[in-house]
Legacy VTK file of the C-alpha trace (Angstrom):
# vtk DataFile Version 3.0
C-alpha trace
ASCII
DATASET POLYDATA
POINTS 262 float
-56.032 16.569 98.482
-57.766 13.526 98.740
-61.022 12.894 96.603
-63.359 14.405 99.168
-66.736 13.423 97.007
-67.625 9.900 97.355
-70.680 10.058 95.222
-72.932 12.512 92.973
-76.114 11.216 91.707
-78.247 13.748 89.909
-81.353 15.253 91.722
-84.188 16.964 89.623
-83.807 20.661 89.171
-86.426 23.603 88.692
-83.918 25.436 86.362
-83.245 23.922 83.098
-79.504 25.848 83.293
-78.685 24.387 86.806
-77.692 20.774 87.510
-78.624 19.807 91.008
-76.611 16.931 92.309
-76.966 14.751 95.797
-72.982 14.680 96.932
-72.304 12.294 99.817
-69.005 13.225 100.834
-66.278 12.154 103.479
-65.909 14.414 107.101
-63.651 12.191 109.206
-65.035 8.944 108.050
-68.499 9.885 108.252
-70.801 9.674 105.080
-72.446 13.430 105.026
-74.619 14.296 102.317
-75.504 17.923 100.660
-76.840 19.628 97.714
-74.654 20.725 94.769
-76.172 23.135 92.272
-74.053 23.887 88.761
-74.688 26.211 86.101
-74.665 24.023 82.927
-72.704 26.192 80.655
-69.353 24.268 82.106
-67.821 27.824 82.856
-65.730 28.705 85.892
-67.577 30.374 88.697
-67.146 31.571 92.135
-68.276 29.075 94.911
-71.159 29.652 97.398
-71.289 27.477 100.194
-74.748 27.701 101.865
-74.926 26.829 105.612
-78.253 26.171 106.524
-79.829 27.011 109.764
-81.986 24.988 112.315
-81.663 21.200 113.027
-82.908 18.010 111.847
-86.027 18.446 109.576
-86.272 22.154 110.935
-84.551 24.748 108.355
-83.925 21.939 105.566
-81.838 22.779 102.530
-84.690 23.549 99.780
-83.783 23.145 96.220
-85.468 26.279 95.082
-83.532 28.500 97.293
-80.111 26.784 96.339
-80.737 27.408 92.524
-81.924 30.950 93.445
-78.210 31.656 94.304
-76.826 29.309 91.579
-78.541 31.412 89.088
-76.900 34.664 90.434
-73.371 32.973 89.002
-72.099 30.763 91.630
-71.555 26.926 92.101
-73.160 26.640 95.014
-73.044 23.476 97.779
-75.535 23.272 100.811
-74.213 20.575 103.520
-77.361 18.810 104.821
-75.116 18.419 108.144
-74.457 14.948 109.485
-76.997 12.698 110.236
-79.870 14.442 107.735
-81.281 12.892 104.681
-79.524 9.735 104.678
-76.229 10.892 106.048
-74.341 9.179 109.087
-73.534 10.888 112.548
-75.932 12.911 114.910
-76.164 16.901 114.330
-74.642 18.587 117.800
-75.477 22.323 116.837
-72.313 23.827 115.827
-70.417 21.351 117.779
-68.462 18.767 115.869
-70.923 18.930 113.195
-68.911 22.263 112.172
-66.923 20.263 110.276
-69.379 18.889 107.921
-69.030 23.156 106.921
-65.560 22.595 107.015
-65.437 19.620 104.566
-68.264 21.497 102.394
-65.959 24.321 101.863
-62.989 21.542 100.489
-65.646 20.004 98.491
-66.154 23.406 96.546
-62.186 23.668 96.843
-61.675 20.123 95.055
-63.725 21.486 92.020
-61.825 22.414 89.129
-64.683 24.791 88.079
-64.643 26.964 90.899
-62.484 30.207 91.796
-62.918 31.670 95.081
-65.406 30.660 97.580
-67.692 32.425 99.763
-69.776 31.510 102.801
-73.226 32.126 103.453
-74.757 31.222 106.888
-78.742 31.530 107.498
-79.964 31.356 111.018
-77.720 28.822 113.047
-75.879 28.904 109.514
-74.454 31.969 110.933
-72.159 30.666 113.540
-71.245 28.077 110.819
-70.198 30.366 108.237
-68.185 32.705 110.920
-66.741 29.439 112.446
-65.846 28.505 108.780
-64.343 31.676 107.870
-61.886 31.192 110.978
-60.495 27.632 109.379
-60.310 29.121 105.939
-58.739 32.490 106.009
-58.353 32.432 101.788
-62.474 33.036 101.715
-63.738 35.447 99.758
-66.574 36.588 102.013
-68.809 35.774 104.828
-72.607 36.846 104.473
-74.573 36.183 108.102
-78.232 36.508 107.087
-80.558 36.162 110.234
-77.567 34.860 111.867
-76.466 33.561 115.186
-73.431 34.747 116.826
-73.697 33.924 120.447
-74.958 30.466 121.474
-75.448 31.167 125.029
-78.003 34.371 123.618
-80.181 31.380 121.575
-80.412 29.856 124.724
-81.445 32.800 126.752
-84.259 33.961 124.024
-85.478 30.761 122.413
-87.091 28.986 125.572
-88.763 26.793 123.087
-85.452 25.210 121.516
-83.556 24.716 125.356
-84.710 21.200 125.688
-83.078 20.519 122.417
-79.861 22.557 123.264
-79.302 20.903 126.426
-79.479 17.236 124.901
-77.211 17.861 122.132
-74.743 20.431 124.127
-74.884 18.751 126.940
-76.132 20.994 129.283
-77.173 24.895 130.103
-74.631 27.598 129.612
-74.366 27.606 133.446
-73.431 24.012 133.588
-70.897 23.840 130.436
-70.066 26.994 129.430
-67.114 25.920 127.716
-69.469 24.198 125.397
-71.414 27.470 124.366
-68.226 29.458 124.429
-66.747 26.906 121.690
-70.033 27.561 119.767
-69.643 30.875 119.973
-67.227 32.650 117.148
-67.507 36.231 118.746
-64.351 34.684 120.888
-62.020 33.953 118.065
-62.718 37.059 115.817
-59.390 38.389 116.428
-58.427 35.838 113.593
-60.718 36.352 111.308
-59.073 37.642 107.737
-62.493 37.997 105.403
-64.687 40.540 104.976
-68.202 40.203 106.694
-71.433 41.261 105.505
-74.327 41.073 108.012
-78.388 40.933 106.850
-80.741 41.219 109.865
-84.443 42.330 110.460
-84.836 44.278 113.421
-88.040 42.451 114.405
-86.603 38.769 113.841
-87.690 36.813 117.172
-86.437 33.652 115.856
-82.891 35.185 115.952
-82.844 38.435 117.273
-81.241 41.633 115.939
-79.124 41.481 119.481
-76.736 38.871 117.692
-75.968 40.881 114.883
-75.253 44.048 117.094
-72.586 41.802 119.169
-71.299 40.516 115.945
-70.738 43.819 114.149
-69.592 45.719 117.646
-66.675 42.758 117.771
-65.372 43.241 114.338
-65.548 47.056 114.731
-63.530 46.600 117.812
-60.996 44.566 115.960
-60.810 46.981 112.954
-62.317 43.938 110.536
-64.143 44.768 107.374
-67.973 44.738 108.072
-71.167 46.144 106.249
-74.446 45.689 107.740
-77.736 45.669 106.089
-80.407 46.083 108.833
-84.350 46.050 107.844
-86.410 47.437 110.094
-89.740 46.098 109.480
-88.803 42.514 108.649
-88.773 39.337 110.764
-86.427 36.196 110.354
-88.328 35.638 107.111
-88.326 38.688 104.397
-91.139 38.896 102.039
-90.837 37.217 98.656
-89.993 40.524 96.634
-87.459 41.677 98.846
-86.128 38.477 99.693
-85.303 37.936 95.605
-83.510 41.555 95.597
-81.147 41.022 98.765
-80.370 37.514 97.250
-79.197 39.850 94.025
-77.687 42.826 96.088
-75.462 40.166 98.358
-74.481 38.115 95.502
-73.282 41.576 93.797
-71.157 42.439 97.262
-69.929 39.107 96.935
-68.476 39.576 93.678
-67.433 43.205 94.556
-65.109 41.323 97.272
-63.665 38.924 94.549
-62.478 41.735 92.215
-61.146 43.435 95.163
-58.787 40.191 95.867
-58.019 39.678 92.059
LINES 1 263
262 0 1 2 3 4 5 6 7 8 9 10 11 12 13 14 15 16 17 18 19 20 21 22 23 24 25 26 27 28 29 30 31 32 33 34 35 36 37 38 39 40 41 42 43 44 45 46 47 48 49 50 51 52 53 54 55 56 57 58 59 60 61 62 63 64 65 66 67 68 69 70 71 72 73 74 75 76 77 78 79 80 81 82 83 84 85 86 87 88 89 90 91 92 93 94 95 96 97 98 99 100 101 102 103 104 105 106 107 108 109 110 111 112 113 114 115 116 117 118 119 120 121 122 123 124 125 126 127 128 129 130 131 132 133 134 135 136 137 138 139 140 141 142 143 144 145 146 147 148 149 150 151 152 153 154 155 156 157 158 159 160 161 162 163 164 165 166 167 168 169 170 171 172 173 174 175 176 177 178 179 180 181 182 183 184 185 186 187 188 189 190 191 192 193 194 195 196 197 198 199 200 201 202 203 204 205 206 207 208 209 210 211 212 213 214 215 216 217 218 219 220 221 222 223 224 225 226 227 228 229 230 231 232 233 234 235 236 237 238 239 240 241 242 243 244 245 246 247 248 249 250 251 252 253 254 255 256 257 258 259 260 261
């Protein structure tokens, strides 16, 4: 594998035991950036590909969040996606910018300290995580938290996003159905080999729990390995104490999947 990492620059870390770096990496000739978090002890760890939600400045990667996952015993890489924070190109909401996630998986694969690689997606990152898992069947696990699974459903539900979606996707689900289907991994799950954990707040109005139900239903129809953690009283954003607990719980779940591989 050619060296996918073009540049690595230290970035201030809020945790004395975790080193942060801004990584510039190659995605089919585009220079894309992301945040890398590595425990400083030099030991080998599982990799954790963190796929953010939102678009542009909405849902940006937060260093404290990345450190939170690294502190659970992972080397974490979080792509900013193309066109963000000094990266080249333009996002297109899980279209060609899915390649930024795929290359992010390869960034972790290229690192000597990384063992197995887990994929995590939040919000829009849910479709990115599933698409990455389909592309890399050797992934140890996939976690989607408040994750999108059906892009047409997002268009229906989020009237505030329709203008952006029409611009970056090329039209409405009626006008360009193929583009929405291309961004909807539900249609390709036959090929998925990786265990999936779905986490969702039932009162989520950003990404309705229907996304989780559709994903769970399809995975179960295909006899895929899936586990669900639904939270009746929570929205898209969980209270801080519960958020911390779930981070620890999902990290434990990921490590169990690794143990089952080994």
